[in-house]
C-alpha positions as CSV (number, residue, x, y, z in Angstrom):
1,M,35.0,-7.4,71.1
2,T,38.7,-6.4,70.6
3,P,39.5,-3.0,69.2
4,S,40.9,-4.4,65.9
5,A,37.8,-6.5,65.1
6,R,35.4,-5.1,62.5
7,P,31.7,-5.6,62.6
8,Q,30.6,-8.5,60.4
9,G,27.9,-6.4,58.7
10,L,30.4,-3.8,57.4
11,T,32.5,-6.5,55.6
12,T,29.4,-8.0,54.0
13,W,28.3,-4.6,52.7
14,A,31.7,-3.8,51.4
15,V,31.8,-7.1,49.4
16,L,28.3,-6.5,48.1
17,A,29.2,-3.0,47.0
18,G,32.3,-4.3,45.3
19,I,30.3,-6.8,43.4
20,A,27.7,-4.2,42.4
21,L,30.5,-1.9,41.1
22,L,32.0,-4.8,39.1
23,F,28.7,-5.5,37.4
24,A,28.2,-1.8,36.7
25,A,31.6,-1.6,35.1
26,A,31.2,-4.8,33.0
27,T,27.7,-3.9,31.7
28,P,28.8,-1.7,28.8
29,L,31.4,-4.3,27.7
30,V,28.8,-7.1,27.8
31,L,26.3,-5.0,25.8
32,A,28.9,-4.2,23.2
33,L,29.8,-7.8,22.8
34,D,26.2,-8.8,22.5
35,S,25.7,-6.2,19.8
36,R,28.7,-7.5,17.8
37,I,27.4,-11.1,18.1
38,D,24.0,-10.0,16.8
39,R,25.4,-8.1,13.8
40,T,27.8,-10.9,12.8
41,R,25.3,-13.8,13.1
42,P,23.8,-13.4,9.6
43,M,27.2,-13.5,7.9
44,H,28.2,-16.7,9.8
45,H,24.9,-18.2,8.7
46,D,25.6,-17.1,5.1
47,R,29.0,-18.8,5.2
48,V,27.5,-22.1,6.5
49,E,24.7,-22.0,3.9
50,M,27.1,-21.3,1.0
51,L,29.5,-24.0,2.1
52,W,26.6,-26.5,2.2
53,L,25.4,-25.4,-1.3
54,Q,29.0,-25.7,-2.6
55,H,29.1,-29.2,-1.1
56,L,25.9,-30.1,-3.0
57,A,27.3,-28.6,-6.2
58,V,30.5,-30.7,-5.9
59,Q,28.3,-33.8,-5.3
60,T,26.0,-33.2,-8.3
61,T,28.3,-31.6,-10.9
62,G,31.8,-32.6,-9.7
63,G,33.0,-29.1,-9.1
64,S,32.3,-26.0,-7.1
65,V,31.2,-22.6,-8.3
66,P,33.4,-19.6,-7.5
67,V,31.3,-16.5,-6.9
68,E,31.5,-13.0,-5.3
69,L,28.1,-11.8,-4.2
70,S,26.8,-8.7,-2.4
71,D,23.4,-8.6,-0.8
72,D,21.6,-7.4,-3.9
73,E,22.9,-10.3,-6.0
74,S,22.0,-14.0,-6.1
75,V,23.2,-17.3,-7.6
76,E,21.6,-20.6,-8.3
77,L,23.5,-23.6,-6.9
78,A,22.4,-27.2,-6.7
79,G,18.8,-26.2,-7.5
80,E,18.6,-23.5,-4.8
81,T,18.8,-19.8,-5.1
82,F,21.2,-18.1,-2.6
83,S,21.4,-14.4,-1.8
84,P,23.5,-13.0,1.1
85,S,21.9,-11.4,4.1
86,A,21.2,-7.7,4.1
87,G,24.4,-5.8,4.2
88,G,26.5,-8.9,3.7
89,S,28.7,-10.3,1.0
90,V,30.0,-13.8,0.1
91,E,33.2,-14.8,-1.6
92,V,33.9,-18.3,-2.8
93,R,37.3,-19.3,-4.2
94,A,38.0,-22.7,-5.7
95,D,41.7,-23.2,-6.1
96,E,40.8,-26.9,-6.2
97,P,37.4,-27.6,-7.9
98,T,36.3,-30.1,-5.2
99,R,37.5,-28.0,-2.2
100,P,35.9,-24.6,-2.3
101,C,36.5,-22.1,0.4
102,V,34.0,-19.5,1.6
103,R,34.4,-16.2,3.4
104,T,31.7,-13.7,4.3
105,S,31.7,-10.1,5.4
106,N,29.2,-7.4,6.4
107,E,28.7,-3.7,6.1
108,H,30.3,-3.1,9.5
109,G,33.7,-4.4,8.3
110,D,33.5,-7.8,10.0
111,V,35.0,-10.6,8.0
112,T,34.9,-14.3,8.7
113,E,37.8,-16.7,8.4
114,W,37.9,-18.9,5.3
115,A,35.9,-22.1,5.7
116,C,37.0,-24.8,3.2
117,L,35.1,-27.9,2.2
118,D,36.6,-31.1,3.5
119,P,35.3,-34.0,1.4
120,A,36.2,-36.4,4.2
121,A,34.0,-34.5,6.6
122,P,31.2,-32.9,4.6
123,P,29.1,-30.1,6.3
124,A,25.7,-30.8,7.7
125,D,22.6,-29.2,6.1
126,P,22.1,-25.9,8.0
127,D,18.4,-25.8,7.4
128,P,17.1,-29.4,7.5
129,E,13.5,-29.9,6.4
130,D,12.7,-32.3,9.2
131,P,15.2,-32.0,12.0
132,D,15.6,-34.9,14.3
133,L,15.4,-33.4,17.8
134,G,15.8,-36.7,19.5
135,V,12.4,-36.5,20.9
136,G,10.8,-39.9,20.9
């Protein structure tokens, strides 16, 4: 063994210690990100659900229904009652009657981007009664 050669075990332990420190440093960031995803999930579901109901309203009545709702309010659209998730709010604007746009927010100050109905590519039902899981 030459004087400049390091023992193989020391290098392995240094790499493992570095990886452990990296994971320890990243854990709070990952937990914060996970918490944010959990708190924003209901408002994203509300946006998808409202866009679907607006699509049904356009199909059945020929126009959308502009609304602003908080979690203690509800609206009837296309034969269904909709109320935002706890702590959430929903805003629908309809600059064009057949192209409504939906934005949601929550009590933590999170706000989604506007999602607008595209008649050429209608949304899918977010809560299908009988989902086809491709299991045959």
